[in-house]
C-alpha positions as CSV (number, residue, x, y, z in Angstrom):
1,M,0.0,0.0,0.0
2,L,1.2,3.5,-0.7
3,Q,1.9,5.7,2.3
4,E,1.2,9.3,1.8
5,S,2.8,12.2,3.6
6,A,0.1,14.9,3.6
7,G,-1.2,13.5,0.3
8,R,-3.5,15.8,-1.5
9,P,-6.0,14.9,-4.3
10,L,-6.2,17.1,-7.3
11,S,-9.2,17.5,-9.6
12,G,-8.5,15.3,-12.6
13,D,-4.8,15.0,-12.1
14,G,-4.5,12.3,-9.5
15,S,-3.1,12.4,-6.0
16,M,0.3,13.6,-4.9
17,A,2.3,11.6,-2.3
18,C,5.7,11.1,-0.7
19,I,6.3,7.5,-1.6
20,E,7.6,5.3,1.2
21,D,6.9,1.7,0.1
22,E,10.1,0.2,-1.3
23,N,8.3,-1.5,-4.3
24,A,6.6,1.8,-5.1
25,R,9.9,3.7,-4.8
26,L,11.6,1.3,-7.2
27,A,8.7,1.8,-9.7
28,L,9.0,5.6,-9.3
29,R,12.8,5.3,-9.9
30,E,12.1,3.5,-13.2
31,F,9.3,6.0,-14.1
32,T,11.5,9.1,-13.5
33,W,14.6,7.5,-15.2
34,N,16.4,7.8,-11.9
35,S,19.8,6.3,-12.5
36,V,21.4,7.6,-9.4
37,P,23.0,4.6,-7.6
38,L,20.8,3.2,-4.8
39,E,23.5,3.4,-2.2
40,S,23.6,7.2,-2.6
41,T,19.8,7.7,-2.3
42,Q,19.0,6.0,1.0
43,D,17.8,9.2,2.7
44,D,16.0,10.6,-0.4
45,F,12.3,11.4,-0.7
46,G,10.4,10.2,-3.8
47,Y,7.3,12.2,-4.7
48,A,4.7,11.0,-7.2
49,V,1.4,11.9,-8.9
50,L,-0.7,8.8,-9.1
51,K,-2.9,8.2,-12.1
52,T,-6.5,9.3,-11.3
53,S,-7.8,5.7,-11.4
54,E,-5.5,4.8,-8.5
55,V,-6.3,7.6,-6.1
56,D,-9.2,5.8,-4.4
57,S,-7.9,2.3,-4.6
58,P,-4.1,2.1,-4.9
59,P,-3.0,-1.1,-6.8
60,D,-1.6,-4.2,-5.3
61,P,2.2,-3.8,-5.3
62,A,2.5,-7.0,-7.3
63,E,0.4,-5.4,-10.1
64,G,2.7,-2.4,-10.3
65,Y,2.2,1.3,-9.9
66,S,1.1,3.9,-12.4
67,Y,2.4,7.4,-12.2
68,V,1.9,10.6,-14.3
69,G,4.6,12.6,-12.6
70,G,7.4,12.3,-10.2
71,V,10.5,14.0,-8.7
72,W,13.2,13.1,-6.1
73,A,14.6,15.2,-3.3
74,G,18.0,14.3,-1.8
75,T,19.4,15.3,1.6
76,G,22.9,15.2,3.1
77,S,24.8,14.8,-0.1
78,F,24.1,14.1,-3.7
79,S,26.5,12.4,-6.1
80,E,26.7,13.0,-9.8
81,A,29.1,10.1,-10.3
82,D,28.9,10.2,-14.1
83,L,29.9,13.9,-14.0
84,G,32.6,13.7,-11.3
85,F,31.1,15.8,-8.6
86,R,29.2,15.5,-5.3
87,I,27.1,18.2,-3.7
88,D,27.3,18.4,0.0
89,L,24.1,19.9,1.4
90,Q,23.5,21.8,4.6
91,P,21.1,20.2,7.2
92,S,18.3,22.5,6.1
93,Q,18.8,22.0,2.4
94,A,17.3,19.5,0.0
95,W,18.3,18.8,-3.7
96,L,15.7,18.2,-6.4
97,Y,16.6,15.8,-9.2
98,C,15.2,13.2,-11.7
99,A,11.9,14.9,-12.4
100,F,9.6,13.5,-15.0
101,V,6.0,14.1,-16.2
102,D,4.3,11.7,-18.6
103,R,3.9,13.2,-22.1
104,E,0.1,13.2,-22.0
105,A,0.1,15.1,-18.7
106,R,2.5,17.9,-19.8
107,G,1.4,21.5,-20.4
108,G,-1.3,21.6,-17.8
109,G,0.8,22.8,-14.8
110,L,1.1,19.4,-13.2
111,Y,4.8,19.7,-12.6
112,K,4.4,23.1,-11.0
113,K,1.7,21.7,-8.7
114,L,4.0,18.8,-7.8
115,L,6.9,21.1,-7.0
116,G,4.5,23.1,-4.7
117,F,3.5,19.9,-2.9
118,V,7.2,18.8,-2.6
119,A,8.2,22.2,-1.2
120,E,5.4,22.1,1.4
121,D,6.2,18.6,2.5
122,L,10.0,19.2,2.7
123,Q,9.4,22.4,4.7
124,S,7.3,20.4,7.1
125,R,10.2,18.1,7.6
126,G,12.6,21.0,8.4
127,Y,14.2,21.6,4.9
128,Q,14.1,25.4,4.2
129,R,16.1,25.6,1.0
130,L,15.6,23.6,-2.2
131,S,18.2,23.6,-4.9
132,V,18.3,22.1,-8.4
133,I,20.6,21.9,-11.4
134,I,18.8,22.0,-14.8
135,Q,20.3,21.1,-18.1
136,P,20.4,24.2,-20.4
137,W,18.5,22.3,-23.1
138,N,15.5,21.7,-20.8
139,K,13.6,24.9,-21.5
140,A,10.3,23.8,-20.0
141,S,12.0,22.9,-16.6
142,I,13.9,26.2,-16.7
143,H,10.6,28.1,-17.2
144,V,8.8,26.4,-14.3
145,H,11.7,26.7,-11.9
146,R,12.3,30.4,-12.7
147,S,8.6,31.1,-12.0
148,L,9.0,29.4,-8.5
149,S,12.5,30.3,-7.5
150,R,13.9,33.3,-5.6
151,R,17.2,33.5,-7.5
152,R,19.9,31.7,-9.4
153,V,22.8,30.9,-7.2
154,G,25.3,30.0,-9.9
155,R,26.2,27.7,-12.7
156,V,28.1,24.4,-13.0
157,C,29.9,23.3,-16.1
158,V,31.6,19.9,-16.5
159,V,34.0,18.9,-19.2
160,K,34.8,15.1,-19.4
161,L,37.6,13.7,-21.4
162,L,39.2,10.2,-21.4
163,G,38.0,9.5,-17.8
164,F,39.0,12.9,-16.4
165,A,36.5,15.6,-15.3
166,W,37.0,19.4,-15.0
167,V,34.3,21.1,-13.0
168,F,33.8,24.8,-13.3
169,C,31.4,26.8,-10.9
170,S,30.2,30.4,-10.7
171,G,28.2,32.4,-8.4
172,E,27.6,31.2,-4.8
173,I,28.8,27.7,-5.6
174,S,32.1,26.7,-4.0
175,Q,34.2,23.7,-4.8
176,T,37.1,21.8,-3.3
177,K,39.0,21.5,-6.5
178,R,38.5,21.8,-10.3
179,F,39.8,18.5,-11.6
180,T,39.5,14.8,-10.8
181,A,41.2,11.9,-12.4
182,S,39.0,9.5,-10.4
183,I,35.4,10.5,-11.2
184,E,33.7,8.0,-8.9
185,G,36.3,7.5,-6.2
186,N,37.5,11.1,-5.7
187,P,34.8,13.5,-6.9
188,V,35.0,17.3,-6.9
189,I,32.9,18.5,-3.8
190,L,30.5,21.3,-4.4
191,M,28.8,23.4,-1.7
192,V,25.8,25.6,-2.5
C-alpha cells in the first residue's frame, strides 16, 4: 500500500504523495529514469502523482504502480558520479533531481503543482532551502523553476575527457578542486 505524507487529491490530475513503500519507490525510480546509484539515495524522498484511477484504490504492489509525474529530493549529499562531482548539502537544504512528467500530462501545470507539494512537504520536515541543477536544453523545466525560484545561485559546467573531469562553478557555488582523475572515487565536492 502507498503511504502518503500529507497526500492531496487534485481534480482530474491524480493524488500527490511522498512514496515510502520500497516497491513503489523502485517503480518511481524507473518511471523518472532515476539512474542515481541506490546506495547514494538512501535518505532521499520520492514524490509522485498517481494516475487518477489509483487515487481511491491504490494497486496491489504485485500489479505495479502507475504514475503521471514524479520527482526526487536528496538530503545530506548528492552524487553526480557520471559527471565527477558530489554536492554536500547543509542540514536545512534538499536537492531536487530526476523529475519526469508523462507526455500526455504535460502542459497543464502538473509539474508546477507537484513542486509546490514537494516544497510544502519538505518544509514540514525541516528543509528550508531547495536547490536544483537544470540542463540548459530543458527549456520547460527552466521556465517552471524560474517562476517558482527566488534566485539563481550559480552555474556548474563539467568537461569530461578520457575518464577525467574538470568542474567549473560560478556564483555562490564553491568547490574543493576543479579537476578529478577518479570520477567515482574522488569527486569534486560542491557546496551551495
